[in-house]
Backbone as a chain_set.jsonl record, in Angstrom:
{"seq": "XXXXXXXXXXXXXXXXXXXXXXXXXXXXXXXXXXXXXXXXXXXXXXXXXXXXXXXXXXXXXXXXXXXXXXXXXXXXXXXXXXXXXXXXXXXXXXXXXXXXXXXXXXXXXXXXXXXXXXXXXXXXXXXXXXXXXXXXXXXXXXXXXXXXXXXXXXXXXXXXXXX", "coords": {"N": [[30.05, 104.515, -47.33], [32.119, 106.085, -45.178], [34.291, 105.831, -42.511], [36.674, 107.201, -39.969], [38.819, 105.015, -40.26], [38.061, 103.211, -42.046], [36.425, 101.761, -45.095], [33.145, 101.281, -45.729], [31.275, 99.016, -47.307], [28.172, 98.138, -48.743], [26.583, 94.868, -48.462], [25.837, 92.611, -50.782], [25.087, 90.485, -53.675], [27.329, 90.671, -55.157], [29.507, 90.647, -53.738], [29.901, 88.038, -52.537], [31.997, 86.363, -52.431], [34.159, 87.877, -51.222], [32.79, 88.191, -48.654], [32.696, 85.107, -48.037], [35.401, 84.69, -48.067], [35.889, 86.159, -45.744], [34.652, 84.941, -43.958], [36.192, 82.702, -43.488], [38.029, 83.186, -41.79], [39.469, 82.403, -38.675], [38.925, 83.622, -36.343], [36.403, 84.795, -36.891], [35.025, 82.404, -37.861], [34.919, 80.931, -35.476], [32.648, 81.938, -33.891], [30.707, 81.942, -35.908], [30.467, 79.787, -37.152], [31.359, 77.203, -39.663], [31.459, 78.304, -42.975], [30.409, 77.485, -46.25], [30.996, 78.289, -49.928], [28.665, 78.513, -51.089], [26.855, 79.09, -48.819], [27.835, 81.642, -48.299], [27.165, 82.937, -50.687], [24.451, 82.617, -50.651], [23.536, 84.075, -48.219], [24.913, 86.677, -48.852], [23.149, 87.353, -51.038], [20.869, 87.606, -49.362], [21.239, 89.556, -47.588], [21.547, 91.588, -49.605], [19.035, 91.942, -50.586], [17.929, 92.822, -48.185], [18.884, 95.337, -48.073], [17.695, 96.565, -50.08], [14.926, 96.055, -49.702], [14.529, 97.192, -46.869], [16.44, 99.215, -46.481], [18.617, 98.987, -44.813], [21.16, 97.069, -43.766], [23.922, 94.911, -43.988], [27.48, 95.761, -43.797], [30.758, 95.165, -45.672], [33.851, 95.808, -44.337], [36.677, 97.529, -45.014], [39.992, 98.512, -44.862], [40.596, 101.902, -45.172], [43.126, 102.763, -46.221], [44.977, 100.978, -47.009], [43.291, 98.794, -48.008], [42.806, 96.451, -47.148], [40.681, 93.797, -46.052], [38.609, 93.952, -43.337], [36.618, 93.31, -41.65], [33.004, 92.812, -41.11], [29.754, 94.502, -40.853], [26.915, 96.252, -39.216], [23.285, 96.998, -39.791], [20.187, 95.303, -39.346], [17.0, 93.949, -39.467], [15.721, 92.023, -36.92], [13.807, 89.226, -35.333], [13.282, 89.694, -32.071], [12.462, 88.384, -29.058], [9.962, 88.045, -29.899], [9.237, 90.269, -31.337], [9.757, 92.604, -33.881], [12.796, 94.182, -34.544], [15.252, 96.765, -34.664], [18.376, 95.974, -35.391], [21.903, 95.719, -34.535], [25.182, 94.603, -35.521], [28.452, 93.181, -35.576], [31.577, 91.931, -36.898], [34.861, 91.173, -36.889], [37.891, 90.247, -38.429], [40.038, 88.125, -36.709], [42.832, 88.772, -36.499], [42.637, 91.558, -36.123], [41.517, 92.055, -33.728], [40.832, 93.855, -30.763], [41.655, 96.54, -31.821], [39.883, 98.398, -32.058], [38.043, 98.234, -34.264], [35.516, 96.957, -34.245], [34.19, 98.734, -32.598], [34.194, 100.917, -33.826], [32.954, 100.11, -36.393], [30.367, 99.88, -35.327], [29.78, 102.458, -34.3], [29.416, 103.688, -36.62], [27.132, 102.434, -37.574], [25.164, 102.93, -35.835], [24.966, 105.981, -36.133], [23.86, 105.589, -38.725], [21.5, 104.613, -38.083], [20.275, 106.548, -36.463], [20.111, 108.336, -38.588], [17.75, 107.156, -39.722], [15.707, 107.528, -37.946], [15.334, 105.916, -35.856], [14.484, 104.553, -32.698], [15.198, 103.05, -30.845], [17.768, 100.716, -30.723], [19.025, 97.183, -30.961], [21.439, 95.004, -29.532], [22.941, 91.825, -29.861], [24.657, 88.854, -28.536], [26.332, 85.787, -27.986], [26.305, 84.792, -24.516], [28.917, 84.233, -23.462], [30.546, 85.491, -25.022], [32.72, 87.603, -24.431], [34.292, 89.96, -25.354], [32.604, 91.223, -27.408], [30.464, 91.633, -25.886], [31.694, 93.911, -24.507], [32.369, 95.729, -26.448], [29.811, 96.672, -27.153], [28.784, 97.773, -24.497], [30.859, 99.9, -24.46], [29.781, 101.076, -26.509], [27.404, 102.394, -25.508], [25.387, 100.562, -25.015], [22.839, 98.859, -22.797], [22.483, 96.38, -20.801], [19.961, 93.792, -21.152], [18.642, 91.343, -20.89], [19.01, 87.663, -20.557], [18.354, 85.438, -23.74], [17.039, 83.086, -25.673], [18.376, 82.046, -28.701], [18.822, 80.598, -31.921], [19.166, 78.285, -30.393], [20.703, 78.559, -28.367], [22.179, 80.099, -25.609], [21.75, 83.792, -25.414], [22.898, 87.223, -24.862], [20.852, 90.005, -24.591], [21.097, 93.292, -25.493], [20.46, 97.074, -25.391], [20.02, 100.224, -26.678], [18.882, 103.673, -26.395], [17.959, 105.851, -28.837], [16.955, 108.185, -28.504], [17.683, 110.476, -27.26]], "CA": [[30.187, 105.182, -46.23], [33.724, 105.835, -44.713], [34.586, 106.036, -41.17], [38.192, 107.483, -39.805], [39.973, 104.085, -40.849], [37.173, 102.089, -42.708], [35.361, 102.068, -46.328], [31.958, 100.299, -45.601], [30.47, 98.775, -48.551], [26.841, 97.432, -48.736], [26.841, 93.693, -49.155], [25.11, 92.112, -52.087], [25.618, 89.104, -54.23], [28.589, 90.925, -56.232], [30.534, 90.769, -52.639], [29.809, 86.827, -51.95], [33.422, 85.833, -52.426], [34.809, 88.194, -50.074], [32.33, 87.61, -47.574], [33.162, 83.749, -47.949], [36.899, 84.938, -47.459], [35.835, 86.766, -44.21], [34.072, 83.872, -42.876], [37.366, 81.48, -43.274], [38.912, 83.57, -40.388], [39.238, 81.506, -37.673], [38.123, 84.214, -35.361], [35.02, 84.811, -37.23], [34.345, 81.022, -37.834], [34.568, 80.19, -34.128], [31.451, 82.25, -33.538], [29.364, 81.981, -36.903], [30.559, 78.329, -37.774], [32.003, 77.316, -40.651], [30.595, 78.564, -44.076], [30.653, 76.975, -47.645], [30.865, 79.259, -50.836], [27.114, 78.448, -51.203], [26.349, 79.92, -48.046], [28.323, 83.084, -48.411], [26.393, 83.434, -51.757], [22.964, 82.884, -50.192], [23.744, 85.139, -47.356], [25.147, 87.695, -49.417], [22.048, 87.705, -51.619], [19.781, 87.933, -48.434], [21.744, 91.032, -47.37], [21.285, 92.601, -50.542], [17.649, 92.092, -50.503], [17.474, 93.458, -46.881], [19.188, 96.56, -48.446], [16.351, 97.154, -51.204], [13.64, 95.975, -48.904], [14.608, 97.884, -45.512], [17.247, 100.46, -46.274], [19.766, 98.443, -43.883], [21.958, 95.849, -44.093], [25.518, 94.69, -43.111], [28.527, 96.46, -44.69], [31.86, 94.761, -45.814], [34.875, 96.886, -43.643], [38.021, 97.534, -45.653], [40.897, 99.661, -44.369], [40.555, 103.025, -46.123], [44.532, 103.061, -46.959], [45.554, 99.403, -47.716], [42.123, 98.134, -48.899], [42.572, 95.171, -46.569], [39.435, 93.211, -45.567], [39.147, 93.946, -41.807], [35.463, 92.719, -41.094], [31.724, 93.14, -41.506], [28.831, 94.841, -39.548], [25.829, 96.883, -39.656], [22.18, 96.852, -39.274], [19.304, 94.345, -39.876], [15.982, 93.713, -38.65], [15.663, 90.574, -36.341], [12.932, 88.988, -34.424], [13.965, 89.324, -30.726], [11.447, 88.282, -28.019], [8.596, 88.18, -30.612], [9.292, 91.536, -31.758], [10.782, 93.05, -34.91], [13.726, 95.065, -33.713], [16.72, 96.919, -35.592], [19.709, 95.289, -34.519], [23.246, 95.967, -34.803], [26.147, 93.649, -35.029], [29.917, 93.206, -36.148], [32.495, 90.727, -36.998], [36.272, 91.486, -37.175], [39.111, 89.009, -38.303], [40.907, 87.773, -35.172], [44.141, 89.769, -36.419], [42.279, 92.933, -35.708], [40.831, 92.214, -32.653], [41.416, 94.733, -29.76], [42.102, 97.572, -32.337], [38.552, 99.23, -32.125], [37.312, 98.434, -35.472], [34.058, 96.838, -34.009], [33.603, 99.777, -32.099], [34.03, 102.05, -35.181], [31.704, 99.838, -37.386], [28.946, 100.009, -34.416], [29.387, 103.853, -34.427], [28.641, 104.1, -38.038], [25.807, 101.816, -37.452], [24.263, 103.828, -35.041], [24.993, 106.916, -36.869], [22.83, 105.312, -39.894], [20.192, 104.345, -37.422], [19.806, 107.861, -36.152], [19.528, 109.085, -39.679], [16.726, 106.614, -40.098], [15.018, 108.077, -36.894], [15.168, 104.75, -34.91], [14.319, 105.058, -31.51], [15.851, 101.981, -30.256], [18.64, 99.858, -31.376], [19.253, 96.414, -30.04], [22.482, 94.114, -30.365], [22.926, 90.517, -29.002], [25.69, 87.887, -28.762], [26.335, 84.59, -27.091], [26.381, 85.229, -23.308], [30.178, 84.113, -23.079], [31.376, 86.676, -26.117], [32.924, 89.014, -23.557], [34.559, 90.892, -26.467], [31.279, 91.834, -28.214], [29.751, 92.528, -25.04], [32.432, 94.851, -24.078], [31.878, 96.755, -27.561], [28.069, 96.895, -26.713], [29.151, 98.648, -23.323], [31.6, 100.874, -25.091], [28.922, 102.067, -27.603], [26.495, 103.07, -24.769], [24.359, 99.86, -24.874], [22.88, 98.221, -21.557], [22.272, 94.871, -20.881], [18.644, 93.943, -20.691], [18.421, 89.944, -20.275], [19.356, 86.738, -21.585], [17.202, 85.071, -24.32], [17.463, 81.85, -26.353], [18.562, 82.469, -29.963], [19.747, 79.603, -32.396], [19.077, 77.165, -29.664], [21.814, 78.909, -27.585], [21.831, 81.438, -24.51], [22.454, 85.01, -25.884], [22.881, 88.38, -24.1], [20.505, 91.084, -25.256], [21.295, 94.914, -25.171], [19.832, 98.001, -26.058], [20.495, 101.459, -26.644], [17.829, 104.426, -26.856], [18.619, 107.092, -29.658], [15.882, 109.442, -28.378], [18.745, 111.672, -26.521]], "C": [[31.592, 104.942, -45.811], [33.457, 106.276, -43.181], [36.124, 106.786, -41.11], [38.891, 106.558, -40.468], [39.184, 103.195, -41.956], [36.546, 102.582, -44.178], [34.405, 101.082, -45.849], [31.158, 100.063, -46.855], [29.19, 97.636, -48.323], [27.194, 96.098, -49.192], [25.763, 93.316, -50.007], [25.865, 91.256, -52.767], [27.049, 89.473, -54.867], [29.709, 90.724, -55.006], [30.519, 89.253, -51.884], [31.136, 86.473, -51.771], [34.285, 86.445, -51.312], [34.062, 88.089, -48.77], [32.346, 86.091, -47.196], [34.383, 83.988, -47.254], [36.807, 85.375, -45.999], [35.687, 85.792, -43.418], [35.026, 82.456, -42.78], [38.155, 82.02, -42.284], [38.509, 82.62, -39.463], [38.377, 82.083, -36.518], [36.868, 84.623, -35.706], [34.3, 83.21, -37.503], [34.123, 80.483, -36.551], [33.278, 80.855, -33.657], [30.341, 81.988, -34.553], [29.644, 80.371, -37.521], [31.323, 78.324, -38.936], [31.165, 77.26, -42.043], [31.216, 78.069, -45.508], [30.578, 78.259, -48.497], [29.365, 79.446, -50.798], [26.449, 79.137, -50.084], [26.581, 81.348, -47.972], [27.389, 83.776, -49.551], [25.021, 83.855, -51.218], [22.755, 83.812, -49.175], [23.994, 86.532, -47.865], [23.862, 88.381, -50.323], [20.687, 88.305, -50.726], [20.126, 89.158, -47.963], [21.395, 92.01, -48.356], [19.706, 92.961, -50.521], [17.198, 93.117, -49.429], [17.761, 95.108, -47.353], [17.926, 97.465, -49.191], [15.348, 97.278, -50.4], [13.605, 97.133, -47.779], [15.514, 99.049, -45.409], [18.229, 100.134, -45.379], [20.16, 97.03, -44.22], [23.207, 95.871, -43.462], [26.53, 95.186, -44.38], [29.813, 95.426, -44.585], [32.773, 96.036, -45.264], [36.184, 96.667, -44.305], [38.688, 98.608, -45.405], [41.023, 100.642, -45.547], [41.886, 102.934, -47.029], [44.78, 101.681, -47.691], [44.48, 98.572, -48.223], [41.936, 96.562, -48.251], [41.108, 94.83, -46.057], [39.507, 93.063, -44.036], [37.717, 93.041, -41.334], [33.993, 93.003, -41.991], [30.715, 93.784, -40.339], [27.892, 95.857, -40.084], [24.545, 96.644, -39.202], [21.387, 95.767, -39.95], [18.14, 94.646, -38.858], [15.867, 92.367, -38.085], [14.355, 90.606, -35.315], [13.586, 88.615, -33.028], [12.812, 89.367, -29.797], [10.077, 88.624, -28.748], [8.516, 89.639, -31.222], [10.281, 91.923, -32.691], [11.864, 94.364, -34.539], [14.927, 95.35, -34.793], [17.661, 96.688, -34.607], [20.982, 95.602, -35.306], [24.222, 94.941, -34.495], [27.624, 93.855, -36.119], [30.476, 92.056, -36.065], [33.785, 91.117, -37.51], [36.924, 90.257, -37.241], [39.971, 89.222, -37.222], [42.021, 88.579, -35.418], [43.808, 91.167, -35.954], [41.602, 93.201, -34.66], [41.496, 93.122, -31.679], [42.082, 96.147, -30.293], [41.01, 98.709, -32.496], [37.876, 99.3, -33.423], [35.8, 98.091, -35.243], [33.612, 97.916, -33.543], [33.461, 101.176, -33.165], [32.965, 101.34, -36.271], [30.548, 100.081, -36.528], [28.717, 101.374, -34.369], [28.851, 104.371, -35.767], [27.292, 103.306, -38.148], [24.852, 102.606, -36.912], [24.092, 105.174, -35.596], [23.655, 106.591, -38.145], [21.252, 105.052, -39.102], [19.521, 105.518, -36.914], [18.995, 108.627, -37.178], [18.268, 108.378, -40.133], [15.671, 106.926, -39.101], [14.779, 106.841, -36.008], [15.201, 105.107, -33.36], [15.208, 104.366, -30.4], [16.633, 100.998, -31.031], [19.003, 98.649, -30.527], [20.627, 95.506, -30.574], [22.638, 92.71, -29.183], [24.195, 89.64, -29.422], [25.548, 86.749, -27.753], [27.003, 85.282, -25.689], [27.946, 85.166, -22.994], [31.148, 85.007, -23.92], [31.649, 87.703, -25.205], [33.503, 90.238, -24.525], [33.56, 91.656, -26.911], [30.457, 92.318, -27.049], [30.46, 93.828, -24.629], [32.308, 96.083, -25.331], [30.67, 97.246, -27.035], [28.151, 97.998, -25.633], [29.848, 99.79, -24.029], [30.601, 101.958, -25.852], [27.662, 102.657, -26.876], [25.049, 102.055, -24.391], [24.133, 99.404, -23.323], [22.128, 97.134, -21.742], [20.976, 94.98, -20.352], [18.27, 92.643, -19.988], [19.008, 88.912, -21.137], [18.371, 86.048, -22.269], [17.761, 83.932, -25.409], [17.422, 82.47, -27.9], [19.408, 81.41, -30.624], [19.782, 78.396, -31.711], [20.314, 77.47, -28.322], [21.36, 80.139, -26.561], [22.438, 82.75, -24.976], [21.953, 86.348, -24.851], [22.241, 89.337, -25.085], [20.739, 92.545, -24.623], [20.826, 95.86, -25.907], [20.437, 99.364, -25.855], [19.232, 102.429, -27.169], [18.748, 105.505, -27.497], [17.766, 108.561, -29.296], [16.745, 110.582, -27.907], [18.987, 112.681, -27.556]], "O": [[32.191, 103.884, -46.001], [32.513, 106.973, -42.809], [36.723, 106.937, -42.174], [39.662, 106.994, -41.322], [39.858, 102.489, -42.707], [36.215, 103.759, -44.32], [34.866, 99.983, -45.542], [30.443, 100.941, -47.337], [29.315, 96.52, -47.82], [27.966, 95.97, -50.142], [24.682, 93.868, -49.801], [27.082, 91.16, -52.612], [27.857, 88.566, -55.064], [30.873, 90.642, -55.396], [31.033, 89.164, -50.769], [31.37, 86.232, -50.587], [35.004, 85.76, -50.584], [34.743, 87.893, -47.763], [32.01, 85.809, -46.046], [34.552, 83.633, -46.088], [37.602, 84.961, -45.156], [36.322, 85.621, -42.378], [34.714, 81.424, -42.186], [39.051, 81.293, -41.857], [37.398, 82.092, -39.436], [37.491, 81.502, -35.891], [36.116, 84.844, -34.757], [33.101, 83.009, -37.312], [33.243, 79.637, -36.397], [32.716, 80.133, -32.833], [29.181, 81.827, -34.174], [28.883, 79.929, -38.381], [31.94, 79.337, -39.265], [30.341, 76.37, -42.256], [32.393, 78.272, -45.804], [30.155, 79.279, -47.954], [28.897, 80.537, -50.474], [25.448, 79.796, -50.366], [25.716, 82.161, -47.646], [26.933, 84.913, -49.425], [24.526, 84.981, -51.26], [21.691, 84.428, -49.238], [23.377, 87.485, -47.388], [23.606, 89.585, -50.345], [19.813, 89.087, -51.103], [19.193, 89.96, -47.911], [20.993, 93.132, -48.048], [19.267, 94.109, -50.448], [16.373, 94.012, -49.61], [16.972, 95.999, -47.038], [17.439, 98.569, -48.945], [14.795, 98.367, -50.246], [12.686, 97.951, -47.807], [15.453, 99.814, -44.447], [18.878, 101.124, -45.04], [19.547, 96.141, -44.81], [23.546, 96.657, -42.577], [26.352, 95.011, -45.586], [29.964, 94.85, -43.508], [32.507, 97.169, -45.665], [36.76, 95.595, -44.122], [38.172, 99.699, -45.648], [41.447, 100.326, -46.659], [41.855, 103.002, -48.258], [44.732, 101.523, -48.911], [44.803, 97.598, -48.903], [41.173, 95.7, -48.688], [40.427, 95.771, -45.649], [40.263, 92.261, -43.488], [37.908, 92.057, -40.62], [33.908, 93.311, -43.18], [30.881, 93.588, -39.135], [28.006, 96.295, -41.228], [24.505, 96.037, -38.132], [21.793, 95.302, -41.015], [18.195, 95.303, -37.818], [15.93, 91.47, -38.925], [13.946, 91.581, -34.685], [14.233, 87.592, -32.806], [12.171, 90.417, -29.755], [9.23, 89.365, -28.249], [7.391, 89.984, -31.584], [11.476, 91.696, -32.5], [11.412, 95.48, -34.283], [15.435, 94.52, -35.547], [17.755, 97.044, -33.432], [21.034, 95.711, -36.531], [24.212, 94.393, -33.393], [27.713, 94.527, -37.147], [30.06, 91.171, -35.317], [33.796, 91.425, -38.702], [36.734, 89.332, -36.451], [40.516, 90.275, -36.89], [42.313, 89.252, -34.429], [44.674, 91.871, -35.433], [41.085, 94.301, -34.468], [42.724, 93.189, -31.733], [42.827, 96.825, -29.585], [41.275, 99.795, -33.01], [37.196, 100.283, -33.719], [34.914, 98.706, -35.837], [32.524, 98.261, -34.004], [32.707, 102.148, -33.109], [32.214, 102.06, -36.929], [29.6, 100.575, -37.139], [27.534, 101.715, -34.387], [28.033, 105.276, -35.93], [26.428, 103.723, -38.919], [23.813, 102.922, -37.491], [22.932, 105.584, -35.534], [22.699, 107.342, -38.331], [20.145, 105.303, -39.577], [18.29, 105.557, -36.902], [17.932, 109.239, -37.071], [17.63, 108.994, -40.987], [14.561, 106.531, -39.458], [13.745, 106.945, -35.348], [15.986, 105.953, -32.932], [15.75, 104.875, -29.419], [16.097, 100.47, -32.005], [19.31, 98.908, -29.363], [20.856, 95.327, -31.771], [22.459, 92.733, -27.966], [24.68, 89.737, -30.549], [24.746, 86.788, -26.82], [27.941, 86.079, -25.694], [28.342, 86.056, -22.241], [32.314, 85.226, -23.594], [30.892, 88.671, -25.143], [33.104, 91.39, -24.358], [33.682, 92.874, -26.778], [29.787, 93.342, -27.182], [29.754, 94.814, -24.416], [32.162, 97.265, -25.021], [30.656, 98.33, -26.453], [27.616, 99.083, -25.858], [29.124, 100.78, -24.128], [30.611, 103.188, -25.821], [26.895, 103.361, -27.532], [24.037, 102.42, -23.793], [25.095, 99.524, -22.564], [21.296, 96.94, -22.627], [20.636, 95.779, -19.479], [17.75, 92.608, -18.873], [19.447, 89.162, -22.26], [17.346, 85.891, -21.606], [18.893, 84.02, -25.886], [16.55, 83.269, -28.245], [20.528, 81.174, -30.172], [20.339, 77.433, -32.238], [20.66, 76.616, -27.506], [20.417, 80.912, -26.723], [23.666, 82.823, -24.934], [20.887, 86.411, -24.238], [22.759, 89.572, -26.176], [20.572, 92.826, -23.437], [20.712, 95.64, -27.113], [21.257, 99.593, -24.965], [18.612, 102.106, -28.182], [19.807, 105.959, -27.063], [17.963, 109.688, -29.75], [16.392, 111.707, -28.258], [19.705, 113.651, -27.316]]}, "num_chains": 1, "name": "protein.A"}
């Protein structure tokens, strides 16, 4: 899949090294913790299975012209408040924060959700992650409530695609 500036490639085991390199970025590690190569290999394999099983998963995002690794994002199914929900997320290398790449990845994910006929998509982040919350609002998501995730307070947002 391509956007105006990005080439989005479904993550699978063959992209574990790039996923690992992405998570070495200080801006991404700040939110996701330090990953080992084994963590990246396990996560890449898990995402690859998600693509096969669910038809959705996360992409690696590269700049279309330069090929530079920008970030990752896309869709996945997550248990939120005891319900299996279609979730969208993104992570962009710190050098590219404020350049609109997270919004671009989010728009691509919402387009894919519409293709799948999804009625609602959720997004969530740590309550203090104001940058990610701003992206959610730019994409048209509305704040629902805070909820515990991985032992931390997260803010849940949702968007209806029925329009």
